[in-house]
N, C-alpha and C positions, 0 to 999 in steps of 0.2 A: 329528284335527283341529278345534281350536275354532273357532269360526263368528264373522266380524268383528260386529261390534259397530259403531251408529253413534250419534257424540256432538255434540248441538250447538256443543262445545265447540273441536269438529275441522272446521267447516266441511261437515259430514255426510260424511266421507271414513272408510273404515270399517276398526275397529284389530283386531286379536284380544283376543282377554280375558285373553290371556297378557302380552299389551306391555302393556294397560291397569294390570294386578296388579304389574308391574314398574316405571311409572312411580307407582306407590301408594308403594313398597319405596323409591324413589328421593327421594319427597317428604320419604316419613319418616325417611328417612337423614340426608339433607339439617337436616332439622328438628331433629334431635338434633343434629349436628354446631352447628347456631349456636346451641340453648339451653347448649353446653356453651362455645362462644365467650361468649356472653354470660353465664356465672356464669365466667368467667377474666378477662371486665371490670370483673365488680363486686366480686370478691374486687381486684383491682389498684386501683379506686376505694374502696374501704374500708382501703388501705394507705395510700394517698396521702392522703386523710383523717386517716387517726393521727400518720402525718409528721408533718403540719402541724402539728395538733394537740401532740401530743410537742415540736416548735419551740417554740409559743406558752408553753406550762409551762417549757420551758428558759429562754425573754428570762425569765420571772415572774420564777426561782430567779435567775437572774444578777443581776437587778434590787434583789432580795433580800440578794443575797450585797452585792451594790455599795452598800447601804443600812445593811450591818453595819460593812464596811473603814471606810465614810465614818464610820460612829457614832462607830468606835473609833476609829480617827484623830482625829476632831472633839473626842473629851473628853479624848484626849492633849493635843492642841495646847493648847484652852483651858484645859485645867488646869497646862497647864507657862506659855503666855504670859499672858494676858489676867484669871488666876484674882490674878494678883501686881499688876497693875494695879488691878485690883476689889479687893481685900484692903488697897491703897495709900489708893485713894480714899474707904474708908471705914472708915481707920486700924484696921482689925480685918484682918489675913492669913486667920486662921483662915477668916473669911464670906466672902472673895473667890473660895475653889474647889469651895464648897457652891452660889454662887449660878450659878457658869462651868458647873459640872458639872453643873445640872439643866437648867438651858440646851440645853447638848449634848446629853443623854438625849429631850429633847422632839424636837429636830431629828430625834435618827435613830427617834425613833420614828413620826413624820411619813414619813420617808423608805419607813421600813418597811408601815407601812399603804398606802402607793402600792406596793407592790411585793404586797403581798398581796390586794391587789384585782384586781392584774393574774392573781393566780394564780387567782383564782377567775372570772374570765371567760373560763378557757382549758375552749374546748369540748371533750371529750373521745369524746362519743357519733358516730358518722357516721350526721349524719341523712341527706342525700344520696342515701347507698346504701340507708339501708332503706327511704325512700320511693320510692326506685326497684325495690326488692326487690317492694316492696308493690306496685305498680303494673304487676308481669312479667304475671300472669297475664290481667290485663284486656288488657293489650297483645299477648299470644301470641292470642287471642282477634280482637282489633282494635278491640275498645272502651277507645278511650287515653280516658281520663275527665280529661287537662287538657293543654298543649302543653309541660307541663315546667316552667313557670316557679312558681314557689310564692310564694302574696299573702299566706299564713296565718305569715310568722317577720315 
């Protein structure tokens, strides 16, 4: 039979060495479970960030498609309607559609540039998850370097 040992953490009561070893095994088991839970939570966070970035890309593509539709519709409408009036005002029916078509293409270019700038600002890298993963070893040892708020962005 093993001899009881005294521990300052237990208030001086005697515990058998086998019971202390059993507690260590339980602690390691719980630590392993918590680590697995943390890993699952990190994966969920990364998935949420990717979904958010994908939504931003979809919005940008939608804006660019809208610009293309508007550009084509605008080109047709201007070429059919206003070009006649411009040509009639200039007394040169062939020059009217050229001027109106150029203006329509400029508008379509501006709309396309707006959609392209939205697409370029979409951020597909899961920065928050990467930051949390890089802080995990320090947090596991109890040395948390920051409060979770990022000031460097």
